[in-house]
N, C-alpha and C positions, 0 to 999 in steps of 0.2 A: 589570593593569598598577597596582604603588603607587602609588600620590604621589610626583614626582618634582618638588625646586625645583635653582633654576636663582641665585643669588650672585654679580652684578656687585664686583670688590674695586677697587670704583672710584668715585666721587663720581654718584652719579644727579640728585639737586640742586638741583646748582651746576652745571656748567662745568668738569675737569680740565681740570688745564694740560703740558707737558709742554713740553723745549726740545730732544729727541730726531727727528730726524728717521723715524730709528729704532725706535720706542719699542716696551713687551710692554705687552702688556693681563692680566690677572689675572680673574679666575672659580673663585668655590668651587663644583661637584657633589658636595652625599653623597651617592648616590643612585648603589647598589651597582654598577646591568646599565647593563654598555654601550650606549647608547643612539645611534642616529649624528646629529655633531652641525655647523652653518655657523655658521664668521666672515666679517663680511660688516662690509667698511672699506668708506663714504659719502665724501664728496668735498660740503659744498655748495656748492648753485649762484650765482650770478648771480639764478635769481630768491627763490632765501632755501630750494632747495629738495634733500634731499641724493639726492646720485645714485651708480649702486656704483658705486666704484671698484677693487674686491678683495673672491673668495670664493672662504674655504679650506674641506675637508671634513676633517669630523675624527672620532674614536669620542670619546665621553665619557669619561670618564674619574670615577673616583673623587679625592676628593677637590683642591687649587689644581691650578687649570690654567691654562697663557701659551701666548703667541703674540707668538710676539720677527714686529714684519716683518721678511722676507726685507730683509736688503741688499744681492741680483743684479736685487733692483728698485726705478721707481723710490720715496721716503722718502714724505714727505708734507713739505706745503710747509709757513715757518714764516710766521708770517700768517693762517693762515687754523682754519677749524673742523671740524672732522667729526665721523662721527655712527657708533660702533662699533657693533653686537649681537652675542652667540652667540644661537642657538638650539637648542634638542634638538628633534631631529626627532623629536615620540615615535608617528607613524600616518604616513604616505605619505598615504593615502586623505585623511585625511581633517586637513590643515596648518594650520583653524582649531585643530586640537588640538594645533603643538607653541608649549613653550617663547621663551616668545622674553624678553629683557632686549634692555635698550641704556644706552648712554652718552654723554654726546658730548665731546671733548679741545677745550679751542685749544697750536696749534702757538703758540711764543711764543722772544722771543730769551732764552737763559741766561747773569740775571741777574751778578758778573760775581764776588761773592761768590761764587757756587754752583760757582764750579765749577773754585776751587782748592784743595781740601780733595785728602783722601790716605786719612786712618784710613776703612772704610769705615759704621765705626757714625757717628760727623760729620757722613759727604759723605749719608750718608740724615740725617738729622740737615735741618741744611741747603742741603741742596732742596725737603722740609720745610718748612721754617720756611719758604723765599721761592714757595707756595708752587705746586711743581708734585709732584704728590702723579703719578703713571706714572714722571719717575724716579727719585725716592724709593724707593716701591714698586716698582721693576724692581733697582735696585743692593739692596735686600734679600736679593730673592728669588734673585734670580741668588751673590750671596757668600754667602748662607745665613743669614745677621743673625737671627737666632730674635726675639731683641729685640728689634729694634727694627718690624722684621714685626706683632710682637706691641703695640708701640705705636703703627705705621700702621694697626690695620686697630680699637685700638681708640678712634685719635681721629677714623679711617670712621664707627666705628660711631657717637660722639657729637655728630658734626656731622651725622649722616641721619637723628636722631631726629627728627622731628616733634615740636613744643616748643607745649605747652600754656601757653597766657596765662589766668589767671585774675583775676576782675576782683571785685576791695570791694568789696560792693554798703551804703550808712553804716547804719548798727544805728536804727528806727527806739525813739525810749522814749515 
């Protein structure tokens, strides 16, 4: 099998936020070969250990994949932190070869300023400015706001880049 990769469309170096109890999660699969995939949602317990809340099985597809939490099931709880995970099941006989990507999300109260916008592009911008990554991305994906989506992903890539610190040393004379 060729090399398979997986990229979450979410902050992974810091905790992203949502004000939705039914957020949309997104990831990118550049591989064209369809493989079994699992989406897992964990809630942090009182012992600060993640506890599995739900699991969905789906086939991988080329491109951006999304999962919105079903509204016929209990949603996330405000004030709680969750961990979500996407796993491409590469070899059932060797689970250690599975490709797994993980991110965390905090469920927060919707800021007043973020709840009033009607224009979808403006709504994406307001949600992003309020730090509600998952909500901004969900609106951009749902409405097909390609420019907004491109801008969000560009901003995410810049945030996720490791910062390089250089130290200047004085010249000796």
